[in-house]
N, CA, C and O atoms as a MOPAC input file, in Angstrom:
PM7 MOZYME 1SCF
protein

 N    -21.77400 1    -1.33700 1    43.83900 1
 C    -22.13800 1    -0.15900 1    42.75600 1
 C    -20.78300 1    -0.26300 1    41.95400 1
 O    -19.68200 1    -0.03000 1    42.45200 1
 N    -21.00400 1    -0.63700 1    40.66700 1
 C    -19.92900 1    -0.12200 1    39.69900 1
 C    -19.72000 1     0.94400 1    39.38200 1
 O    -20.56200 1     1.44000 1    38.63300 1
 N    -18.67100 1     1.69800 1    39.73300 1
 C    -18.19800 1     3.35600 1    39.15100 1
 C    -17.93700 1     2.91400 1    37.88600 1
 O    -17.68500 1     1.71900 1    37.72900 1
 N    -17.95500 1     3.91200 1    36.64600 1
 C    -17.55500 1     3.67800 1    35.30100 1
 C    -16.68900 1     4.90400 1    35.09100 1
 O    -17.12900 1     6.02500 1    35.34500 1
 N    -15.40800 1     4.69800 1    34.60900 1
 C    -14.68800 1     5.96200 1    34.20800 1
 C    -14.76000 1     5.96500 1    32.87700 1
 O    -14.43900 1     5.00000 1    32.18300 1
 N    -15.33800 1     7.44000 1    32.29100 1
 C    -15.33900 1     7.77700 1    30.73200 1
 C    -14.45500 1     8.64900 1    30.60400 1
 O    -14.59900 1     9.63600 1    31.32500 1
 N    -13.09900 1     8.61700 1    29.56000 1
 C    -12.34600 1     9.43900 1    29.21600 1
 C    -12.57200 1     9.83000 1    27.74800 1
 O    -13.04000 1     9.02100 1    26.94700 1
 N    -12.24400 1    11.03600 1    27.41900 1
 C    -12.46300 1    11.50600 1    26.20900 1
 C    -11.28300 1    12.45400 1    25.68900 1
 O    -10.94000 1    13.24200 1    26.57000 1
 N    -10.77000 1    12.55000 1    24.82700 1
 C     -9.83500 1    13.37900 1    24.38300 1
 C    -10.27800 1    14.63800 1    23.19000 1
 O    -11.12300 1    14.31800 1    22.35400 1
 N     -9.86500 1    15.62900 1    23.15800 1
 C     -9.98100 1    16.79500 1    22.13000 1
 C     -9.29200 1    16.28000 1    20.68000 1
 O     -8.07800 1    16.11800 1    20.55400 1
 N    -10.04500 1    16.10400 1    19.85900 1
 C     -9.68700 1    15.69800 1    18.49300 1
 C     -8.86900 1    17.04300 1    17.66100 1
 O     -9.18900 1    18.22900 1    17.73800 1
 N     -7.72900 1    16.44900 1    16.86000 1
 C     -6.96000 1    17.45100 1    16.60300 1
 C     -8.00200 1    17.96300 1    15.07200 1
 O     -8.76400 1    17.22100 1    14.45100 1
 N     -7.71000 1    19.42400 1    14.78400 1
 C     -8.43700 1    19.47800 1    13.43200 1
 C     -8.58400 1    18.64900 1    12.37400 1
 O     -9.55000 1    18.56500 1    11.61500 1
 N     -7.49800 1    18.00000 1    12.36800 1
 C     -7.32500 1    16.96600 1    11.13900 1
 C     -8.34800 1    15.93600 1    11.16000 1
 O     -9.08200 1    15.66000 1    10.21100 1
 N     -8.35000 1    15.22600 1    12.63500 1
 C     -9.16400 1    14.33700 1    13.06300 1
 C    -10.54600 1    14.84400 1    12.81700 1
 O    -11.25700 1    14.21700 1    12.03200 1
 N    -10.99800 1    15.91200 1    13.40400 1
 C    -12.53300 1    16.41100 1    13.28300 1
 C    -12.80000 1    16.63700 1    11.40100 1
 O    -13.90000 1    16.44700 1    10.88100 1
 N    -11.93100 1    16.93600 1    10.85600 1
 C    -12.42600 1    16.98500 1     9.48300 1
 C    -12.91900 1    15.64800 1     8.73600 1
 O    -13.72100 1    15.60400 1     7.80400 1
 N    -12.25800 1    14.56100 1     9.35300 1
 C    -12.64700 1    13.02100 1     9.20200 1
 C    -11.42700 1    12.72800 1     7.77600 1
 O    -10.55600 1    13.50800 1     7.39100 1
 N    -11.71100 1    11.55100 1     7.31200 1
 C    -10.85600 1    10.97200 1     6.62500 1
 C    -11.00300 1    11.72300 1     5.10900 1
 O    -12.13700 1    12.08400 1     4.79600 1
 N     -9.86300 1    11.97400 1     4.13800 1
 C     -9.76100 1    12.42100 1     2.98600 1
 C    -10.83200 1    12.04300 1     2.16200 1
 O    -11.09900 1    10.84600 1     2.27200 1
 N    -11.61800 1    12.74300 1     1.27900 1
 C    -12.36100 1    11.54100 1     0.22200 1
 C    -11.73100 1    10.92200 1    -0.29000 1
 O    -10.50800 1    11.02200 1    -0.38300 1
 N    -12.50100 1    10.04200 1    -0.79500 1
 C    -11.91600 1     8.53200 1    -1.74600 1
 C    -11.86700 1     9.05400 1    -3.11600 1
 O    -12.68000 1     9.85000 1    -3.58500 1
 N    -10.47900 1     8.36100 1    -3.95100 1
 C    -10.59300 1     8.81400 1    -5.10900 1
 C    -11.51300 1     8.27900 1    -6.11800 1
 O    -11.61100 1     7.05200 1    -6.15300 1
 N    -12.23100 1     8.99900 1    -6.97600 1
 C    -13.29400 1     8.64700 1    -8.08200 1
 C    -12.42500 1     7.72700 1    -8.68800 1
 O    -11.26400 1     7.90000 1    -9.05800 1
 N    -13.30100 1     6.49100 1    -8.75600 1
 C    -12.72000 1     5.53400 1   -10.08800 1
 C    -13.69400 1     5.50600 1   -11.06100 1
 O    -14.89300 1     5.66500 1   -10.82800 1
 N    -13.05000 1     5.24200 1   -12.50900 1
 C    -13.90400 1     5.36500 1   -13.51800 1
 C    -14.54100 1     3.89000 1   -13.92000 1
 O    -15.46800 1     3.69900 1   -14.70700 1
 N    -13.74700 1     2.82800 1   -13.11900 1
 C    -14.41900 1     1.61600 1   -13.32900 1
 C    -13.53200 1     0.76000 1   -14.55300 1
 O    -14.21000 1    -0.12800 1   -15.06900 1
 N    -12.29100 1     0.87300 1   -15.03200 1
 C    -11.76000 1     0.28800 1   -15.95300 1
 C    -11.52400 1    -0.91100 1   -15.21200 1
 O    -10.98600 1    -0.57800 1   -14.15600 1
 N    -11.64900 1    -1.93500 1   -15.25900 1
 C    -10.95100 1    -3.63200 1   -14.70000 1
 C     -9.93900 1    -4.06100 1   -15.73800 1
 O    -10.35600 1    -3.92700 1   -16.88900 1
 N     -8.62700 1    -4.57800 1   -15.61500 1
 C     -8.39700 1    -5.43200 1   -16.74600 1
 C     -7.52200 1    -6.07500 1   -15.96900 1
 O     -7.05200 1    -5.66000 1   -14.91000 1
 N     -7.28100 1    -7.20100 1   -16.55900 1
 C     -6.30500 1    -8.43300 1   -16.19900 1
 C     -5.75600 1    -8.96400 1   -17.37000 1
 O     -6.35300 1    -9.31300 1   -18.38800 1
 N     -4.11000 1    -9.00100 1   -17.03400 1
 C     -3.01600 1    -9.08600 1   -18.11000 1
 C     -2.50500 1   -10.37800 1   -17.75400 1
 O     -1.93400 1   -10.60400 1   -16.68700 1
 N     -2.72000 1   -11.24800 1   -18.68100 1
 C     -2.08400 1   -12.80300 1   -18.48200 1
 C     -2.27700 1   -13.26500 1   -17.08500 1
 O     -1.42100 1   -14.00100 1   -16.59200 1
 N     -3.18100 1   -12.95300 1   -16.49100 1
 C     -3.24300 1   -13.39100 1   -14.98100 1
 C     -2.99800 1   -14.93600 1   -14.63000 1
 O     -3.84900 1   -15.77700 1   -14.92000 1
 N     -2.07200 1   -15.19400 1   -14.13900 1
 C     -2.03600 1   -16.85500 1   -13.64300 1
 C     -1.95100 1   -17.21700 1   -12.28200 1
 O     -0.93600 1   -16.84900 1   -11.69200 1
 N     -2.93800 1   -17.96300 1   -11.55300 1
 C     -2.69800 1   -18.27400 1   -10.19200 1
 C     -2.69700 1   -19.53200 1    -9.99100 1
 O     -3.62200 1   -20.22100 1   -10.42200 1
 N     -1.62100 1   -20.08600 1    -9.27400 1
 C     -1.34900 1   -21.45700 1    -8.98900 1
 C     -1.90900 1   -22.10200 1    -7.30900 1
 O     -1.71900 1   -21.32200 1    -6.37600 1
 N     -2.39300 1   -23.11100 1    -7.06200 1
 C     -2.48600 1   -23.46900 1    -5.65600 1
 C     -1.66700 1   -24.90300 1    -5.42000 1
 O     -2.18200 1   -26.01900 1    -5.48700 1
 N     -0.57200 1   -24.67200 1    -5.19100 1
 C      0.35500 1   -25.73500 1    -5.29800 1
 C      0.56100 1   -26.16400 1    -6.61300 1
 O      1.13700 1   -25.36200 1    -7.34800 1
 N      0.18000 1   -27.39100 1    -7.14600 1
 C      0.80500 1   -27.69500 1    -8.32200 1
 C     -0.97800 1   -27.43400 1    -9.28000 1
 O     -1.18800 1   -27.97600 1   -10.36500 1
 N     -1.56400 1   -26.93100 1    -8.88600 1
 C     -3.13400 1   -26.82400 1    -9.40900 1
 C     -3.21400 1   -25.57000 1    -9.85200 1
 O     -3.19400 1   -24.60600 1    -9.08700 1
 N     -3.31400 1   -25.47200 1   -11.15200 1
 C     -3.50400 1   -23.94200 1   -11.85600 1
 C     -4.94100 1   -23.82300 1   -11.67000 1
 O     -5.73900 1   -24.74300 1   -11.85000 1
 N     -5.25700 1   -22.53200 1   -11.26500 1
 C     -7.01400 1   -21.97100 1   -11.00600 1
 C     -7.06600 1   -20.91500 1   -12.27500 1
 O     -8.11300 1   -20.61300 1   -12.84800 1
 N     -6.14100 1   -20.55300 1   -12.51800 1
 C     -5.97100 1   -19.27500 1   -13.86600 1
 C     -5.02200 1   -19.63500 1   -14.74800 1
 O     -3.95000 1   -20.00000 1   -14.26500 1
 N     -5.13700 1   -19.62800 1   -15.88000 1
 C     -3.71700 1   -19.74600 1   -16.85700 1
 C     -3.98800 1   -18.66700 1   -17.92400 1
 O     -4.76300 1   -18.72800 1   -18.87900 1
 N     -3.05800 1   -17.52500 1   -17.49000 1
 C     -2.75200 1   -16.52200 1   -18.69100 1
 C     -4.49500 1   -15.90100 1   -18.65600 1
 O     -5.04300 1   -16.16500 1   -19.72700 1
 N     -5.07400 1   -15.43700 1   -18.03900 1
 C     -6.39500 1   -14.94800 1   -17.97900 1
 C     -6.09400 1   -13.31900 1   -18.76200 1
 O     -5.23600 1   -12.56200 1   -18.31000 1
 N     -6.85400 1   -13.00500 1   -19.84500 1
 C     -6.85400 1   -11.71600 1   -20.36000 1
 C     -8.43900 1   -11.27400 1   -20.23000 1
 O     -9.33900 1   -12.03500 1   -20.58500 1
 N     -8.65300 1   -10.11400 1   -19.74700 1
 C     -9.92300 1    -9.84400 1   -19.70500 1
 C     -9.78700 1    -8.20100 1   -19.30500 1
 O     -9.08900 1    -7.74700 1   -18.39900 1
 N    -10.73000 1    -7.37200 1   -20.32100 1
 C    -11.05100 1    -5.93600 1   -19.87100 1
 C    -12.66900 1    -5.64400 1   -19.99900 1
 O    -13.51700 1    -5.92900 1   -20.84500 1
 N    -12.67900 1    -4.99200 1   -18.84500 1
 C    -14.26800 1    -4.54100 1   -18.57200 1
 C    -14.14600 1    -2.79200 1   -18.45100 1
 O    -13.36100 1    -2.09000 1   -17.81400 1
 N    -15.09100 1    -2.50800 1   -19.20400 1
 C    -14.89500 1    -1.02900 1   -19.08800 1
 C    -16.07000 1    -0.36000 1   -18.50300 1
 O    -17.24100 1    -0.71900 1   -18.61800 1
 N    -15.66200 1     0.54400 1   -17.93300 1
 C    -16.98200 1     1.42600 1   -17.17700 1
 C    -18.26400 1     1.32600 1   -17.69100 1
 O    -18.50300 1     1.79900 1   -18.80200 1
 N    -19.15200 1     0.75500 1   -17.01300 1
 C    -20.84000 1     0.99900 1   -17.41200 1
 C    -20.64100 1    -0.56000 1   -17.99500 1
 O    -21.78000 1    -1.01500 1   -18.08900 1
 N    -19.80400 1    -1.42600 1   -18.36400 1
 C    -20.42700 1    -3.00200 1   -18.72600 1
 C    -20.40900 1    -3.72800 1   -17.68800 1
 O    -19.93100 1    -3.33100 1   -16.62500 1
 N    -20.89300 1    -4.81700 1   -17.84500 1
 C    -21.46800 1    -5.77100 1   -16.91600 1
 C    -20.67300 1    -7.25200 1   -17.31600 1
 O    -20.69700 1    -7.69900 1   -18.46300 1
 N    -20.02000 1    -7.88200 1   -16.25800 1
 C    -19.63900 1    -9.01400 1   -17.12900 1
 C    -20.03900 1   -10.30500 1   -16.07200 1
 O    -20.10700 1   -10.10300 1   -14.86000 1
 N    -20.23800 1   -11.35400 1   -16.53600 1
 C    -20.55600 1   -12.37300 1   -15.81000 1
 C    -19.95000 1   -13.70500 1   -16.38900 1
 O    -20.07800 1   -14.27000 1   -17.47500 1
 N    -19.23500 1   -13.98800 1   -15.23700 1
 C    -18.22400 1   -15.51300 1   -15.21700 1
 C    -18.98600 1   -16.88400 1   -15.13600 1
 O    -19.56500 1   -17.12600 1   -14.07700 1
 N    -19.03500 1   -17.69900 1   -16.03900 1
 C    -20.06900 1   -18.90100 1   -15.72800 1
 C    -18.82300 1   -20.08200 1   -15.98500 1
 O    -17.83800 1   -19.94700 1   -16.71100 1
 N    -19.11900 1   -21.02000 1   -15.32600 1
 C    -18.23000 1   -22.36900 1   -15.32900 1
 C    -18.36500 1   -23.41000 1   -14.35800 1
 O    -19.02100 1   -23.20500 1   -13.33700 1
 N    -17.83500 1   -24.45100 1   -14.56700 1
 C    -18.25700 1   -25.44400 1   -13.64100 1
 C    -17.44600 1   -24.88600 1   -12.02400 1
 O    -16.70100 1   -23.90700 1   -11.99400 1
 N    -17.70600 1   -25.53600 1   -11.06900 1
 C    -17.11200 1   -25.44500 1    -9.92600 1
 C    -15.54500 1   -25.57500 1   -10.06100 1
 O    -15.06100 1   -26.33600 1   -10.89800 1
 N    -14.74100 1   -24.79100 1    -9.18900 1
 C    -13.41800 1   -25.11500 1    -9.58000 1
 C    -12.51700 1   -24.50600 1   -10.76800 1
 O    -11.31300 1   -24.70200 1   -10.93200 1
 N    -13.32000 1   -23.77400 1   -11.50600 1
 C    -12.64200 1   -23.39900 1   -13.19200 1
 C    -11.93900 1   -22.09400 1   -12.72500 1
 O    -11.01500 1   -21.69100 1   -13.43100 1
 N    -12.27500 1   -21.39100 1   -11.61500 1
 C    -11.20900 1   -20.15600 1   -11.63400 1
 C    -12.29600 1   -18.69000 1   -11.29600 1
 O    -11.92000 1   -17.63900 1   -10.77700 1
 N    -13.40400 1   -18.95200 1   -11.66700 1
 C    -14.41000 1   -17.85700 1   -11.21600 1
 C    -13.92700 1   -17.00100 1   -10.23900 1
 O    -13.40500 1   -15.91400 1   -10.48800 1
 N    -14.11900 1   -17.55000 1    -8.93600 1
 C    -13.80700 1   -16.98400 1    -7.81100 1
 C    -12.59300 1   -16.35200 1    -7.68400 1
 O    -12.46500 1   -15.20800 1    -7.24800 1
 N    -11.59700 1   -17.14600 1    -8.09300 1
 C    -10.22200 1   -16.37500 1    -7.97200 1
 C     -9.94600 1   -15.44800 1    -8.90600 1
 O     -9.20500 1   -14.55400 1    -8.49800 1
 N    -10.27600 1   -15.37100 1    -9.95700 1
 C    -10.32000 1   -14.01400 1   -11.00800 1
 C    -10.90600 1   -12.87300 1   -10.15000 1
 O    -10.31200 1   -11.82000 1   -10.38500 1
 N    -11.83800 1   -12.75400 1    -9.27400 1
 C    -12.46700 1   -11.82800 1    -8.75800 1
 C    -11.60200 1   -11.46500 1    -7.47700 1
 O    -11.41000 1   -10.35000 1    -6.99000 1
 N    -11.10900 1   -12.76000 1    -7.04100 1
 C    -10.38700 1   -12.37400 1    -5.48400 1
 C     -9.12300 1   -11.53400 1    -6.01600 1
 O     -8.84100 1   -10.54300 1    -5.34200 1
 N     -8.16000 1   -11.86600 1    -7.38100 1
 C     -7.48200 1   -11.05800 1    -7.77500 1
 C     -7.71400 1    -9.66800 1    -7.86300 1
 O     -6.88800 1    -8.83200 1    -7.49800 1
 N     -8.72300 1    -9.42600 1    -8.29700 1
 C     -9.11500 1    -8.10800 1    -8.64000 1
 C     -9.54500 1    -7.44800 1    -7.28900 1
 O     -9.51600 1    -6.21700 1    -7.28600 1
 N     -9.86200 1    -7.95300 1    -6.36600 1
 C    -10.18100 1    -7.56200 1    -4.99300 1
 C     -8.92300 1    -7.21700 1    -4.16800 1
 O     -8.88000 1    -6.44300 1    -3.21100 1
 N     -7.69000 1    -8.07700 1    -4.81800 1
 C     -6.65100 1    -8.06900 1    -4.05900 1
 C     -6.30200 1    -8.84500 1    -2.75600 1
 O     -5.42600 1    -8.61300 1    -1.92400 1
 N     -7.26700 1    -9.86700 1    -2.81700 1
 C     -7.41800 1   -10.87800 1    -1.75700 1
 C     -6.21300 1   -12.19100 1    -2.24900 1
 O     -5.59700 1   -12.91000 1    -1.46200 1
 N     -6.13000 1   -12.21800 1    -3.71900 1
 C     -5.16000 1   -13.15400 1    -4.26300 1
 C     -4.07100 1   -12.77300 1    -4.88200 1
 O     -4.30900 1   -12.13600 1    -5.90800 1
 N     -3.02100 1   -12.92000 1    -4.65100 1
 C     -1.78300 1   -12.30400 1    -6.02900 1
 C     -1.46200 1   -13.08400 1    -6.55000 1
 O     -1.05400 1   -14.14300 1    -6.07200 1
 N     -1.56700 1   -12.74000 1    -7.93700 1
 C     -1.25800 1   -13.98100 1    -9.38800 1
 C      0.23900 1   -14.42100 1    -9.09500 1
 O      1.09600 1   -13.90400 1    -8.37900 1
 N      0.25300 1   -15.30700 1    -9.72200 1
 C      1.57300 1   -15.89000 1    -9.78200 1
 C      2.44300 1   -15.22000 1   -10.89400 1
 O      3.66000 1   -15.04600 1   -10.81700 1
 N      1.65700 1   -14.87900 1   -11.91600 1
 C      2.02100 1   -14.48700 1   -12.80500 1
 C      1.11600 1   -13.13500 1   -13.72200 1
 O     -0.09700 1   -13.34200 1   -13.77300 1
 N      1.43100 1   -12.28600 1   -14.17300 1
 C      0.55900 1   -11.58600 1   -15.09200 1
 C      0.42300 1   -10.23800 1   -13.94300 1
 O      1.24000 1   -10.04200 1   -13.04400 1
 N     -0.75700 1    -9.41400 1   -14.20000 1
 C     -1.07700 1    -8.26800 1   -13.07500 1
 C     -2.59600 1    -8.00200 1   -13.59300 1
 O     -3.09300 1    -8.30000 1   -14.68000 1
 N     -3.18000 1    -7.34200 1   -12.46300 1
 C     -4.60000 1    -6.79400 1   -12.52000 1
 C     -4.38100 1    -5.59400 1   -12.28800 1
 O     -3.45000 1    -5.30400 1   -11.53700 1
 N     -5.22900 1    -4.53000 1   -12.90900 1
 C     -5.19200 1    -3.13900 1   -12.65700 1
 C     -6.95100 1    -2.62900 1   -12.74400 1
 O     -7.93500 1    -3.12200 1   -13.29700 1
 N     -6.75500 1    -1.54600 1   -11.99700 1
 C     -8.31100 1    -0.94800 1   -11.81000 1
 C     -7.72300 1     0.48000 1   -12.00700 1
 O     -6.90700 1     1.11500 1   -11.34000 1
 N     -8.38800 1     0.76300 1   -13.11200 1
 C     -7.94900 1     2.33800 1   -13.71100 1
 C     -6.67200 1     2.34000 1   -13.54200 1
 O     -6.17900 1     3.08500 1   -12.69500 1
 N     -5.96400 1     1.58200 1   -14.24700 1
 C     -4.61500 1     2.07900 1   -14.78200 1
 C     -3.78900 1     1.30200 1   -13.37000 1
 O     -2.68900 1     0.77400 1   -13.53200 1
 N     -4.31700 1     1.31800 1   -12.32800 1
 C     -3.34700 1     1.13900 1   -10.95400 1
 C     -3.28400 1    -0.27100 1   -11.08200 1
 O     -4.22900 1    -0.89800 1   -11.56200 1
 N     -2.00600 1    -0.94300 1   -10.59900 1
 C     -1.91200 1    -2.39600 1   -10.40900 1
 C     -2.65700 1    -2.67200 1    -8.92300 1
 O     -2.66300 1    -1.88500 1    -7.97700 1
 N     -3.15200 1    -3.72200 1    -8.96400 1
 C     -3.53300 1    -4.26700 1    -7.81400 1
 C     -2.61800 1    -5.09000 1    -7.27100 1
 O     -2.00700 1    -5.87500 1    -7.99600 1
 N     -2.41300 1    -5.03500 1    -6.05000 1
 C     -1.38900 1    -5.83200 1    -5.37200 1
 C     -1.91300 1    -6.53100 1    -4.25600 1
 O     -2.13700 1    -6.00600 1    -3.16500 1
 N     -2.15600 1    -8.03200 1    -4.61500 1
 C     -2.59500 1    -8.76500 1    -3.51700 1
 C     -1.83900 1    -9.03100 1    -2.16000 1
 O     -0.91800 1    -8.21900 1    -2.07900 1
 N     -1.87100 1    -9.63500 1    -1.36900 1
 C     -1.32000 1   -10.16700 1    -0.01400 1
 C      0.16100 1   -11.11000 1    -0.54300 1
 O      0.21300 1   -11.97000 1    -1.42300 1
 N      1.11600 1   -10.66600 1     0.21200 1
 C      2.36800 1   -11.51600 1    -0.21600 1
 C      2.23100 1   -13.05600 1     0.38300 1
 O      1.34200 1   -13.42200 1     1.15200 1
 N      3.23400 1   -13.82200 1    -0.10100 1
 C      3.16200 1   -15.19200 1     0.25200 1
 C      3.34500 1   -15.30400 1     1.93600 1
 O      2.89200 1   -16.27500 1     2.54000 1
 N      3.84100 1   -14.53700 1     2.41600 1
 C      3.81400 1   -14.46300 1     4.00200 1
 C      2.38600 1   -14.27800 1     4.41700 1
 O      2.15000 1   -15.05500 1     5.34200 1
 N      1.47200 1   -13.64700 1     4.13900 1
 C      0.08200 1   -13.48500 1     4.60200 1
 C     -0.59800 1   -14.74000 1     4.22400 1
 O     -1.24000 1   -15.38900 1     5.05000 1
 N     -0.46700 1   -15.09600 1     2.97900 1
 C     -1.22800 1   -16.39600 1     2.67900 1
 C     -0.77300 1   -17.68800 1     3.74500 1
 O     -1.60700 1   -18.44200 1     4.24900 1
 N      0.53600 1   -17.77600 1     3.95500 1
 C      1.02100 1   -19.06900 1     4.80800 1
 C      0.23500 1   -18.57200 1     6.20500 1
 O     -0.29300 1   -19.55500 1     6.72400 1
 N      0.01800 1   -17.45000 1     6.90600 1
 C     -0.89600 1   -17.37800 1     8.18100 1
 C     -2.37900 1   -17.61000 1     7.65700 1
 O     -3.14900 1   -17.95600 1     8.55400 1
 N     -2.90500 1   -17.49800 1     6.46900 1
 C     -4.07400 1   -17.73700 1     6.68600 1
 C     -4.83300 1   -19.12500 1     6.91300 1
 O     -6.05700 1   -19.21800 1     6.99700 1
 N     -4.11700 1   -19.97500 1     6.98200 1
 C     -4.40100 1   -21.64400 1     7.34300 1
 C     -4.48800 1   -22.35300 1     6.12000 1
 O     -4.68800 1   -23.56800 1     6.12400 1

């Protein structure tokens, strides 16, 4: 017979209250002269883009033209080589080179 031990601890009032509410986003997304390169290959070159709250955007193009890279910059999965991405005026900072070197 296996005896199982269950342990619990009392939560502090802050823990019991849960995380603070998330900041409400307006939805303005901007790319300012964003350039991303993988080695010697440029995926994006000085891309400028503004999508206002309520607007929809569709990026169309052939495989390898940078569509996914643009969205990865906005989602902070990729750090631009030059330029910057902003969401509601806050600069989006992707992972640094040290994180990219660990990803294989």
